[in-house]
C-alpha positions as CSV (number, residue, x, y, z in Angstrom):
1,M,11.7,31.4,58.4
2,S,11.7,28.9,61.3
3,R,14.2,29.2,64.1
4,Q,17.6,27.7,63.4
5,N,19.2,27.7,66.9
6,Y,17.3,26.1,69.7
7,V,17.0,23.2,72.1
8,F,14.2,20.6,71.6
9,T,13.3,17.7,73.9
10,S,11.6,14.4,73.3
11,E,11.0,11.4,75.5
12,S,10.7,7.6,75.1
13,V,9.5,4.8,77.4
14,S,10.6,1.2,77.5
15,E,8.6,-1.9,76.7
16,G,8.1,-2.4,80.5
17,H,6.4,0.9,81.0
18,P,2.8,0.2,82.1
19,D,1.2,1.8,79.0
20,K,3.6,-0.1,76.7
21,V,2.8,-3.4,78.4
22,C,-0.8,-2.7,77.4
23,D,0.2,-1.7,73.8
24,R,2.2,-4.9,73.5
25,I,-0.7,-7.1,74.6
26,S,-3.2,-5.4,72.3
27,D,-0.9,-5.7,69.3
28,A,-0.2,-9.4,70.2
29,V,-3.9,-10.1,70.2
30,L,-4.1,-8.3,66.8
31,D,-1.2,-10.4,65.4
32,F,-2.8,-13.6,66.7
33,L,-6.1,-12.8,65.0
34,L,-4.4,-11.7,61.7
35,N,-2.5,-15.0,61.8
36,E,-5.9,-16.8,62.0
37,D,-7.3,-14.7,59.1
38,P,-5.8,-11.7,57.3
39,M,-9.3,-10.1,57.1
40,A,-9.7,-10.2,60.9
41,R,-11.2,-7.0,62.4
42,V,-9.6,-6.0,65.7
43,A,-10.0,-3.0,68.0
44,C,-8.4,-4.3,71.2
45,E,-7.8,-2.3,74.4
46,T,-5.9,-3.4,77.5
47,F,-5.8,-2.1,81.0
48,A,-3.2,-3.2,83.6
49,T,-2.7,-2.6,87.2
50,T,-1.4,-4.5,90.3
51,G,-1.9,-8.2,89.6
52,L,-4.6,-7.6,87.0
53,V,-4.9,-7.3,83.2
54,V,-8.2,-6.5,81.6
55,I,-8.7,-6.9,77.8
56,G,-11.7,-5.5,76.0
57,G,-12.8,-4.2,72.6
58,E,-14.4,-5.4,69.4
59,I,-13.1,-8.2,67.2
60,G,-14.4,-10.1,64.2
61,L,-13.5,-13.0,61.9
62,P,-15.2,-13.4,58.4
63,D,-17.2,-16.5,57.5
64,R,-14.9,-19.1,56.1
65,N,-15.5,-22.6,54.7
66,G,-19.1,-22.6,55.7
67,R,-18.4,-21.6,59.3
68,P,-19.9,-18.3,60.6
69,G,-17.4,-15.8,61.9
70,H,-18.9,-15.9,65.4
71,E,-18.3,-19.6,65.7
72,R,-14.7,-19.2,64.6
73,L,-14.2,-16.5,67.3
74,K,-15.4,-18.9,69.9
75,D,-12.6,-21.3,69.0
76,V,-9.9,-18.7,69.6
77,M,-11.2,-16.6,72.5
78,G,-9.9,-19.0,75.1
79,R,-6.3,-18.4,73.9
80,I,-6.3,-14.7,74.6
81,P,-5.3,-14.8,78.3
82,Q,-2.2,-16.9,77.5
83,I,-1.2,-14.4,74.8
84,A,-1.2,-11.7,77.5
85,R,0.9,-13.8,79.9
86,D,3.4,-14.6,77.1
87,C,3.8,-10.8,76.5
88,I,4.4,-10.1,80.2
89,R,6.9,-12.9,80.5
90,D,8.8,-11.7,77.4
91,I,8.9,-8.2,78.8
92,G,10.4,-9.6,82.0
93,Y,7.8,-9.1,84.8
94,E,8.2,-11.6,87.6
95,Q,7.5,-9.1,90.5
96,E,5.5,-10.3,93.5
97,K,2.6,-8.1,92.6
98,F,2.9,-8.3,88.8
99,H,4.0,-11.7,87.6
100,W,3.2,-13.2,84.2
101,N,2.2,-16.5,85.8
102,T,0.0,-15.2,88.7
103,C,-1.7,-12.0,87.5
104,H,-5.4,-12.3,86.7
105,V,-6.3,-11.9,83.1
106,L,-9.9,-10.9,82.2
107,N,-11.0,-11.1,78.6
108,F,-14.0,-9.0,77.6
109,L,-13.5,-8.9,73.8
110,H,-16.7,-9.2,71.8
111,E,-17.9,-9.1,68.2
112,Q,-17.5,-5.9,66.2
113,S,-20.4,-3.6,65.7
114,V,-22.4,-4.4,62.5
115,D,-22.8,-0.7,62.0
116,I,-19.0,-0.2,61.8
117,A,-18.5,-3.4,59.9
118,Q,-20.8,-2.4,57.0
119,G,-18.7,0.7,56.2
120,V,-15.5,-1.3,56.2
121,E,-17.0,-4.0,54.0
122,R,-17.7,-1.3,51.4
123,E,-14.0,-0.6,51.6
124,G,-14.5,2.7,53.3
125,A,-12.5,4.1,56.2
126,G,-13.3,2.5,59.5
127,D,-13.7,5.9,61.2
128,Q,-13.3,9.6,60.5
129,G,-10.1,11.4,61.4
130,I,-6.9,13.1,60.5
131,M,-3.5,11.5,60.3
132,F,0.0,13.0,60.0
133,G,3.3,11.7,58.6
134,H,6.6,13.4,59.0
135,A,10.2,13.1,57.8
136,T,13.4,15.2,58.1
137,D,16.9,14.7,56.8
138,E,18.6,15.5,60.1
139,T,19.2,11.7,60.7
140,P,19.9,8.8,58.2
141,E,16.6,7.3,59.3
142,L,14.9,10.6,58.2
143,M,13.5,11.0,61.8
144,P,13.8,13.8,64.3
145,A,17.0,13.2,66.3
146,P,15.5,13.7,69.9
147,I,12.9,10.9,69.6
148,L,15.1,8.6,67.5
149,Y,18.0,8.6,70.0
150,S,15.6,8.5,73.0
151,H,14.3,5.3,71.6
152,A,17.8,4.0,70.9
153,I,18.9,4.4,74.5
154,L,16.0,2.3,75.9
155,R,16.2,-0.3,73.2
156,R,19.9,-0.8,73.9
157,L,19.3,-1.0,77.6
158,A,16.6,-3.6,77.1
159,E,19.0,-5.7,75.0
160,A,21.6,-5.5,77.8
161,R,19.0,-6.5,80.4
162,K,17.7,-9.4,78.5
163,S,21.1,-10.7,77.4
164,G,22.2,-10.8,81.1
165,A,24.8,-8.0,80.6
166,A,22.8,-5.8,83.0
167,P,20.8,-8.2,85.2
168,M,20.3,-5.5,87.9
169,L,18.0,-3.5,85.6
170,G,14.2,-4.0,85.6
171,P,11.8,-3.8,82.6
172,D,10.4,-0.3,83.4
173,A,12.3,2.8,82.1
174,K,12.0,6.2,80.6
175,S,14.5,8.4,78.7
176,Q,14.5,12.0,77.6
177,L,17.0,14.0,75.5
178,S,17.3,17.8,75.1
179,V,19.0,18.2,71.8
180,E,20.7,21.4,70.7
181,Y,20.3,22.6,67.1
182,V,22.6,25.0,65.4
183,D,21.7,26.3,61.9
184,G,18.8,23.8,62.0
185,N,21.0,20.8,62.5
186,P,21.3,18.7,65.7
187,V,24.8,19.0,67.2
188,G,24.7,17.8,70.8
189,V,22.8,17.0,73.9
190,T,22.4,19.6,76.7
191,Q,20.4,17.3,79.1
192,I,20.0,13.6,79.5
193,V,17.3,12.0,81.6
194,V,17.2,8.2,82.3
195,S,14.8,6.8,84.9
196,H,15.4,3.0,85.1
197,Q,13.9,0.4,87.4
198,H,16.5,-1.6,89.3
199,L,16.2,-4.9,91.1
200,D,18.8,-4.3,93.8
201,P,17.4,-2.2,96.6
202,N,20.9,-1.2,97.6
203,M,21.6,0.6,94.4
204,S,21.9,4.4,94.5
205,S,21.2,6.8,91.6
206,G,25.0,6.9,91.1
207,D,25.1,3.1,90.9
208,V,22.4,3.1,88.2
209,R,24.2,5.8,86.3
210,A,27.3,3.7,86.3
211,V,25.3,0.9,84.7
212,V,23.4,2.9,82.1
213,E,25.9,5.6,81.0
214,P,28.1,3.4,78.8
215,Y,25.0,2.3,76.8
216,V,23.8,5.9,76.4
217,R,27.3,6.9,75.1
218,E,27.3,3.9,72.8
219,V,24.1,4.9,70.9
220,L,24.5,8.7,70.8
221,P,26.6,10.2,67.9
222,E,30.2,10.9,68.7
223,G,30.7,14.3,70.3
224,W,27.1,14.8,71.3
225,I,27.8,14.3,75.0
226,R,30.0,17.2,76.2
227,D,31.6,18.3,79.4
228,N,28.6,20.6,80.2
229,T,26.0,18.0,79.3
230,V,23.8,17.5,82.4
231,W,22.8,14.0,83.5
232,H,19.6,13.1,85.5
233,V,19.6,9.4,86.3
234,N,16.9,8.2,88.6
235,P,16.6,11.8,89.9
236,T,14.0,10.9,92.6
237,G,16.2,8.1,94.0
238,K,15.0,4.5,94.3
239,F,13.0,2.9,91.4
240,L,12.2,-0.6,92.6
241,I,8.5,-0.9,91.9
242,G,7.9,-0.8,88.2
243,G,5.3,-1.6,85.6
244,P,1.6,-1.8,86.3
245,D,2.2,-2.4,90.0
246,G,3.7,1.1,90.3
247,D,1.3,2.9,87.9
248,A,-1.7,1.6,85.9
249,G,-1.3,1.2,82.2
250,L,-3.6,1.6,79.3
251,T,-3.4,1.0,75.5
252,G,-2.9,4.1,73.4
253,R,-1.6,6.7,76.0
254,K,1.9,7.1,74.4
255,I,1.0,8.4,70.9
256,I,3.6,11.1,70.9
257,V,6.3,8.6,72.0
258,D,5.0,6.3,69.2
259,T,5.4,8.9,66.5
260,Y,7.7,12.0,66.3
261,G,8.3,13.1,69.9
262,G,6.4,16.3,69.5
263,R,8.2,17.5,66.4
264,A,5.2,17.0,64.2
265,P,1.4,17.2,64.7
266,H,-0.6,14.0,65.6
267,G,-4.1,13.4,64.6
268,G,-5.0,12.0,68.1
269,G,-5.7,8.4,67.2
270,A,-3.6,5.6,68.8
271,F,-2.2,2.7,66.8
272,S,-1.9,-0.4,69.0
273,G,-4.6,-3.0,68.9
274,K,-6.1,-1.7,65.7
275,D,-6.2,-3.7,62.5
276,P,-5.2,-1.9,59.3
277,T,-8.7,-1.1,58.2
278,K,-8.5,1.5,60.9
279,V,-7.1,4.6,59.2
280,D,-5.8,5.8,62.6
281,R,-3.1,3.3,62.0
282,S,-2.8,2.5,58.3
283,A,-3.2,6.1,57.1
284,A,-0.6,7.3,59.6
285,Y,1.8,4.7,58.2
286,A,1.0,5.8,54.7
287,A,1.5,9.5,55.6
288,R,4.9,8.7,57.1
289,Y,5.8,6.6,54.0
290,L,4.9,9.5,51.6
291,A,6.7,12.1,53.7
292,K,9.8,10.0,54.0
293,N,9.9,9.4,50.2
294,V,9.4,13.1,49.5
295,V,12.5,13.8,51.6
296,A,14.4,10.8,50.1
297,A,13.6,12.1,46.6
298,G,15.3,15.4,47.5
299,L,12.1,17.4,47.1
300,A,12.4,18.8,50.7
301,R,14.6,18.6,53.7
302,R,11.6,18.4,56.0
303,C,8.0,17.4,55.2
304,T,4.7,16.9,57.1
305,I,1.7,15.3,55.3
306,Q,-1.8,15.3,56.6
307,L,-4.5,12.9,55.3
308,S,-8.2,13.0,56.4
309,Y,-11.0,10.5,56.1
310,A,-14.7,10.0,56.8
311,I,-16.2,6.7,58.0
312,G,-17.4,4.5,55.1
313,V,-15.8,6.8,52.5
314,P,-12.8,5.2,50.7
315,E,-11.0,8.2,49.2
316,P,-9.2,10.7,51.5
317,L,-11.1,13.9,51.9
318,S,-7.9,16.0,51.8
319,I,-4.2,15.8,51.3
320,Y,-2.0,18.6,52.8
321,V,1.8,19.0,52.5
322,D,4.0,21.4,54.5
323,T,7.8,21.4,53.8
324,Y,8.5,24.3,56.1
325,G,10.1,26.4,53.4
326,T,12.6,23.6,52.6
327,G,11.0,22.4,49.4
328,T,12.7,22.5,46.0
329,V,9.2,22.7,44.4
330,P,6.0,24.3,45.7
331,D,4.1,22.3,48.3
332,E,1.0,22.3,46.1
333,A,3.0,20.4,43.5
334,I,4.1,17.8,46.0
335,E,0.4,17.4,47.1
336,I,-0.5,16.5,43.5
337,A,2.5,14.2,43.2
338,V,1.8,12.2,46.3
339,A,-1.9,11.9,45.5
340,G,-1.0,10.3,42.2
341,S,1.8,8.0,43.6
342,M,-0.3,5.5,45.5
343,D,-3.9,4.4,46.2
344,L,-4.8,6.1,49.4
345,T,-8.0,4.3,50.1
346,P,-7.9,2.0,53.1
347,S,-7.8,-1.1,50.9
348,G,-5.1,0.6,48.7
349,I,-2.9,1.4,51.6
350,R,-3.2,-2.1,53.0
351,A,-2.3,-3.6,49.6
352,H,0.6,-1.3,48.9
353,L,2.2,-1.7,52.3
354,S,1.1,-5.3,52.8
355,L,-0.4,-4.5,56.1
356,D,-2.8,-7.5,56.5
357,R,-0.1,-9.6,58.2
358,P,0.9,-10.3,61.8
359,I,3.6,-7.7,62.0
360,Y,2.4,-5.4,64.8
361,S,3.7,-6.6,68.2
362,R,7.2,-5.4,67.2
363,T,5.9,-1.9,66.8
364,S,4.5,-1.6,70.3
365,A,7.7,-0.2,71.8
366,Y,10.6,2.0,70.7
367,G,8.6,3.8,68.0
368,H,6.6,3.0,64.9
369,F,8.8,5.0,62.7
370,G,12.6,5.3,62.0
371,R,12.9,1.5,62.0
372,E,14.5,-0.8,59.4
373,P,12.1,-2.5,57.0
374,E,12.1,-6.2,57.7
375,A,12.1,-9.3,55.4
376,D,8.7,-10.4,56.4
377,G,7.1,-7.0,55.7
378,G,7.4,-5.4,59.1
379,F,7.9,-1.7,59.0
380,S,7.1,-1.7,55.2
381,W,6.2,2.0,55.5
382,E,9.9,2.8,56.2
383,K,11.0,1.9,52.6
384,N,12.2,4.6,50.3
385,D,10.9,2.8,47.2
386,L,8.4,5.5,46.2
387,A,10.8,8.4,45.8
388,E,11.3,8.1,42.0
389,T,7.6,7.7,41.5
390,I,6.7,10.8,43.5
391,A,9.4,12.8,41.6
392,A,8.0,11.6,38.3
393,K,4.4,12.6,39.2
394,L,5.3,16.3,39.7
395,P,3.2,18.5,37.5
């Protein structure tokens, strides 16, 4: 029996965090190329530091209308630097040493390896690896509470900053919540951490808390902040230099922030900048989709699903389910049910979740999971439309 009374902590970072700036640029490049062709192949990495953005990786476009893919790539490569600048501007960086209009943008993207491409063209996985999905009934979104509300705090503060309601705040920020569980359910917050960049050099930590506290209280469930809840707002003092000028950023360094805040395993692969033939991304989305629908079907209160793949091999090598003793049927039965509920080859996942579309920039901050499915297909893996199918497939 797992522990029922404990405190668990998760953190989030804002869209202006250096690593998230890089995730956003990588996913914007991906969206741009998928808009050019749904069969684009993209593995885009970004590095950012003071006054500089470097973009690299492998990309490919298929031959179309008699034009070789490499010629099509030449037509679009010159637009990559402006995509990066547009991302930085939307995030809000106009600092002296990191400004969307003055930073240097170097583009070193090149064509995808033919050795990798041949495996994908056979509809196999783009790489080997293990992917995990997780769901829990402790929140309506079927997400762990600590990471869900850590994201919500920063998303709300970003809205206030961009709307002009909190113009003294800068783009860079981090949050962290220590959530108390009683009888396995989240009941309150023992510690709140918010470190937020501010633009006014005269602001103290207390001044920043006065700005951010109402938004924190707005997004947390009623009664979660108590008299003995401890606040840490800008605990080191000033936070004037933010983003890549304060700390270098790199695509893919916030994989635990992107997923479940440490409440579930992670296979190790990052998401941003990767097209959906890469199972690091698409199979992680499929695993979340399956786990969420297992919980939505009432088959378990908590569920983790692992999928594994080999490069060039279409079918998953294994499917593993763990319901942590909360399942209403044996975990082995759920494994059989989820395996029969959808095609888990890379092409099957892409088709089922409609992943070959430019829907990825919006995932680059505030979590890939626990979001509302959108009309254009964004966050399709958050739907609960497979619950009845899984239940019907039980042996």
